N, C-alpha and C positions, 0 to 999 in steps of 0.2 A: 256682332256674333254671326258666325257662318250659319247658313241655312240650307246647304246643299243636301240632297237626298242621302240617306244612309248607304245606299248601294254604291255610291260613287265618292263618298266623303273621304275614304282612306285610300292612300296610294302606297303600293308595295314596290320595292326596288329589289331586283335580283331574283325574281320569280317567286312562286308560292311554295313555301315549305311549312305547311301547317303542323305536321306531325313533329318535325324537328323543333319548331318553335315551342310546341307544347312541352316537349321533353325538357328543354333547357329551362323554361319558366318553372316547371314543376320541381326541378332540382333546386332552384332558388327558393321556392316556397317550402321545400322540405328543410333546407338548411337554416333559414332564418328563425322559424319557430324552435328548432333544436337549440340554436344559439341562445334564445331567450329562456326556455324552460330548463335547459341544461345548466345554464349559469346560476340559476337560483339554487340548485343542489350544491354547487361548489362554494356558495357564499361563506358558510362557516369555516371552511378550510382556507379560503382567501383571507378572511378576517384574521385567522390565527397566524398565517404566514407573513402577512403584511402589517400585523399589529393594527388592525382597523376595525371599527364598529360604528354603529349609528349612521348618520347621514352619509359620511364618506363611503361606507361600505354599501349602503343602499344605492348610491349613485353608480355603482358598477352596472346595475340593471336600469335604474331610472334615467341615467344619462343617455343610454342607448335609445330608450323610448322617446326621450325629450328631443333628441336630434332627429330621429326618424319622423316623428309627428310634425315637427316644425318644417321639414323640407319636402314631405311627400306631395303636397298640393302643387308646389313649384315644380317638382320633378315630373309630375304627370302632365302639366301644361307644357313644359319644355319638350317633353317627348312628342306631343302633338305637333309642335312647331319645327323641331330640329331632327326628329327621328326617334321613335321609341326604342329601337335597337341601340342607337347611339347612347342614349341616356342609360339604358340597361347595362351596356358595356362599361360606361364610366362608373356607374354605381357599383358594379361587381368589383372593379379595380380598387375603388376607395374602401369598400367593405373588406376586401382581402387584406389590404395594407393596414387598416385599423385593427383587424383581428390579429395580425402578426405582431403588431406593436403591443396588443393586450397580452399576448403570450410571453413577451419579453419584459413587461413592465416591472421595475424594481420597487415601485412605491404605489400606494393606492391612488394617489392623485394623478399619477401618470397613467395608471390603469383606467381611471375615470375618463381622462382626456382621450385615450385610445378608443374607449367604448363609444364616446361621442362621435369620433370619426367613423367608426363602424356603423353607427346609426345613420349618419348622413349617406353613406353608401347604400345601406339597406333601403332608404327611401327611394333611391333610384331603381333598385331591383324590384321592389314591391309595386310601386306605382306604374312603372313601365311594363312589368310583367303582366299585370292585370289588363292594362289597356291594349297590349299586343294581342292577347287572347280575344278580347272583345272586338278588336278590329279584324281579326282573322276568321273567327267563327261566328255564325249567326243561327237564328232559329233554335230548334231543339238541340242542335249540335253545341250551341253556346251553353245551354243549360247543362248538358252532360260534361262539357269541359270545365265549367265552374264547379260542378260537383266533384270532379277529379281534383280541382284546385283545393277544395275544402278537405277532401280525403287526404291529400298530400300534406297539407298543413297539419291535419290531425295526426298523421304519421310522425311528423317532426315533434309535435307536442308530446305524443305518446312515448317515443323512444328517446327523446332528448334527455330527460332525467335519468333514465336507466343507463343509457350510453355514457353520459357524463359522470354519473355516480360510479360506474365501473372504472372509468379512467381515473377519477379522483382517488379512489381507493387503491388503484393499482400503481399509477405512475405520477399522480399529482394533477392539480387543476390546470397547469400550463398546457398539458397535453390536450386538454379539452379544446382550448383555443387553436392549437396547432392543427387539430383535425378539421376545424372549420376553415382554416386557411387553405388546406388542400382542396376541399370542395369548392371554395370560392375561386380558386385558380381554374378548376374544371369548368365552372360556369363562365368565367371570363373567356376561356378558349372557345367554348361553345357558342357564344354570341357572335363570333366571327363568321359562323356558317349560317346564321339566321337571315331571313329576309327582313328588309327594312320596311317600316310602316310609319306614315305621318299623314297629317291632314293636308288636303289639296291647297287650302287657303292658308297662307303663312304670313300673318301680319307681324308687326313689330312686337318684341317681347315687352310685357308689362313690367318693367324694371321697378317702378315705384311701388306697384302692388306686391311684387315679390319681396322687396326689402321690408316694407311695413308689415307684411304678414309674418315673415320668418321672425323678425325682431319682436313683434307683438306677441305671437304665440309662445316663443321661447321665454320671454319675460313673464308671461302669465303663468306658465308652468313652474318657472323659477320662484314666483311669488308663492305658489302653493307649497313648495318645498320649504321656503324660508318661514312662511307663516306657521307651519307645523313645528318648526324648530325653535323660532325665536318669539312666537306670538303674533297673532294677526294684527295687532295694533302697534307693533314695533316698527321703527323706521326701516329695518331690513326687509319688511314685507310691504309696507305702505308705499315706499318710493318706487320699487319695481312694479308694483301693482298699478300705480297711477300712470307710469310710463307705458305699461302694457295696454291699459285702457285707451290712452291717447293714440297709440300706434294703431290699434285695431279699429278705432273710429276713423282714423285717417285712411286705413285700408278700405273700409266700406265706402267712404266718400270717393276714393280714387276709382273703385270698380264701378260705382254708379255713374261717374263722369264719363268713363270709357264707354259704357253702354249707351249713353246719350249721344256720343260722337260717332258711334258705329264701329269703333275699334274693339279688338278682342281683349277682354280682361283676363287676368290669370284665374279668376273665379267668377263665373256668372252667378251672382248672388240670387238670381231668380230660382236657381235650383233649390235653395233652402226655403223659398216661399211656396214651393209646390208641396202640399201636404203629403202626397204619396211618397215622393222622394225623401222628404224629411222623415217620414215614418220609417223607411228602411234605414236611414242614417241613425235614428234613435235606437232602432233594433240592433244595429251593429254595435252601437255604444253599449247597450245592455248585455249583449253576448260576451263582451270583454269585461265589463264592470263586475259581472257576477262570478267570474272565474279567475281573474288575475290575482286577487288577493290570496285565495287558497293555493293556486298553482305556485305562487312565489314564496309564500311564508310557511306553508305547511311542512315542507321538507326541513326548515329550520326548527320548527316545533318538534318534529319527530326525532331529530338528532339531539336537540337540547333537553327536552322534557322527558323523552322516552329512551334516550341513549341509543337510538338506531344509527347504523352506519349510513354513509352517503349512498351506497349501493342499495341498501334496504329502503331508504326513503324514496329513491328514484323508482324502484320497483313498485312501491305502494301507489305512486302517482299514476301508474298504468291504469288503475281503477277509474280514474277520472278522464284520462286521455285516450284510452282505447275506444270508447264510444265516439269520440271526435274523429277517429279514423274510420269507424265502421258505418256511421249513420248518414253522412252526406249523400251517398248514392240513393239511400231510401228517401230522403227529403226531396231530391230532384225527381225521382220516379213518381212520387205522390203528386208533385206539382204538374208533371207532364200528363198525369192521368186525371187531372181536373180538380185536385184538392186545392183550395185557395191558399196561396203561399202566405198570405197575411195571417191565416189561422195557425199555420205551423210556427210562424215567428212568435206569436203571442203565447202559444203553448210552450215553446222553448224557454221564454223568459219566466214563465210561471214554474217550470220544472227547475230552473236554476235557483229561483227563490226558495222553492221547497227543499232543494238539496242543501242550501246554505243553512236553512233552519234546522234540518236534520243533523248537520255537522256539529251542532251545539252539544251533541252527545260526546264530543271529544274529551278525553281525559288522559293523564299520564299512563303509559303502558298499554294504550288501546291497541288492539290487534288489527291486522289487515281485514279480517272478517267484520270487525266492528265499524271500519271505515267504508266498507264496500257499498252499503246502501246509499249514503249521502254522496259519495264521490261518483258512483255510477249515475246517479240522478243528475248531478251537475253536468257531467260529461254528456249525457244523453240530450240535455237541453241545448248545449252548445252544438253538438254534432248534427242534430236534426235540421238546423237552419243555417249553419255556417257556409254551406255550399250553395245556397239559393239567394242570399242577400245581394251579392254583386250582380248576378244575372238579372234579377228583377229590377234593381236600381238602374243599371247601365242600359237596360232596354228602353229607358225613358229619355235618353239623350241621343242626338245625332252622332254618327260614327266619328265625325271630325272633332268631337268634344269628349270622347270616352276617356282620354287621358286626364282631362280636367276632372271629370266626375269620379274616375277611379282614384285620382289623387285626393279628392275630397273625402271619399269613403275611407281610404287608408289613413288620412289625417285624423279622422274620427277614431279609428281603431288605435293608432299610435298615441293620440292624446288620451284616450281611455286608459291605455296601459300606463302612461306616465302619471296621470292624475290618480288612478286607483292604487298604484304602487305607493305613491306618496301618502294618500289619504288613509289607506288601509294600515300602512306602517305607522302613521301618526296616531291613529285611533288605538292601535295595539300598544304603542309605546306609552301614550297618555294613560290608558286604562291600567297598564302594569305599574307605571310610576305612582299612580294614586294609591296603589295597594302596598307597594314596598317602600315608598318614600325616598327613593334615591334615583335621580336621573341617570347617573353613570351605571348603576347596577341594572337598571331597566334596559339601557342600551346594550349591555353585554348579554343579557338574557335573550333579548329579541334577535341578537346576532347569532344565537345558537351556542353560547358558551355554557349553558346549563345553569341550574339553580332556580329556586322559587317556582317549582312546577305547578303548584296549585294556583298561585297568583297568576302565572302565565296562562293557565287554562281559563281562569275567570275572565281575563282580558280578551282572550279569543272569543269567548261566548258573547261578550258585549259587542265586539266588532262584527261577528257573524250575524247577529240580530239586526245590526244597522244595515248590512248589505242586503239582508232579506227584505227589509222595508223599502230600500231603494229599488230593488228588482220588481217588487210588486207595483210601485208607482210607475216604473218604466213600462211594464206590461200594459197598464191602463192607458198610458199616453200613446204607446204604439198602436193599440187597438183603435183609439180615437182618431189618430192621424190616418191610418190606412183604411178606415171605413168611410172617410170623407171622399166624396166624388172629386176626382182631379179637376182643377180649373183649366179651361181651355187657353187661358191667357198666362198661366203661371210660367210656362216655358214654350214659347211659340214654335220653336223648331223641334220640339220633342214629341215622341209618340207616347202619350200619357196613358199607360195601361199597366196592369199588374200581371196579366197572364203571360206565358212564355211568348217570345217573339215569333211573329208569323214566319212560316217557312219561306226562305228565299228560293229563287229559281235554281240556284246552284250553291251548295254549301260544302265547305271542307269538312271532313270528318276526322276526329281524333284517332 
């Protein structure tokens, strides 16, 4: 593993263009959350147009997360080795092509496949974008930049449902994807004017690690999907689960072997053994785990159980997503003024737990005013910390490995989305099926087709209390990990601290 100082570990090609780099990366981070949150609003209309429901319809969203989370870690490390801008450019091209195919898909299975391609491209954009900013900005400037990143992602989450809901009602769901194609093309063109950045030391690519990790994680997430559909003891779940376990064990052994030989692995597994870094990763998981279910499935409930339009459902979600837009700068300002970042993260997780518990007041015909309290609480929890997790975690690794670390964090986020979409949907479907006694009817109701509003509401309550319990446990675990004094040997080349990075002698400003 490289151990060069942070001030010299990154090499830029073509001059320094920090402001332009920031603009292009922020545009990508705006579009990708919009593509996620906006697509959830369109699901009932997609299901009606393509005659789809259940797992096939869920995979319009799940497939995107599955592909992105499987490839992010690899994309981050490849960016360190071959150029972060190059991987960002390739990712933007693949994302744009996949999204165009999504807009033109005549069948739900083709749409699912196109969304998987889009997710692969998104992995390159997200992993390389974060590592480019971490390599370009340092000190308090890095904290401000990552706060801007959180604000921009919040903007995408906030206006994705509203924008997509308006388009779906006005001209159909295909126009939603076409709008993302246009923005993807702009990002692709913008990358040509960015400065390149990569690690000085460029060892051979860890091909064995990349192959075993992608295949193992993809099979693990596929196992979750199949287990919720066919039963956890069914051959459809046990076989891919066993293969996933074998591949992930092989991945860990491969990475350990490379560390012993002095070659660079695709993931330095010592990152996960550092309690502080692990604490930030667990916190990133929690921020996604507590919000993904409501963000994805609440629009379907509002359209199916309350008869709301796609546009109205999207506008309602502003209650949860606007705080994600507004609060990241506050979190960064508090950290720069001396408030321990770990305290903000634990507070965020507890707020999300409280918001999910409060959302159990959900009932058919509930008004926006009735949803305001719980949705604002969930959004405030996510917004307060979404802009500080990356800055704090990436300050613990040398600049030559920020792509690897950024990919790891984004893998956690992407995996969270894929797993929580599957688990939340499975819990909802199972609870509803137990009440109405028909798997087919339960699938249609959860897809937004309407019917059985009281049973649907009761299923929501069970699922929300489950999420509340999970968030409480994650808050306790995060507090325990982040209060542990970092080990000096956990990551020998890292600067192990939680406070903002020390001021460099010269830092670019956004």
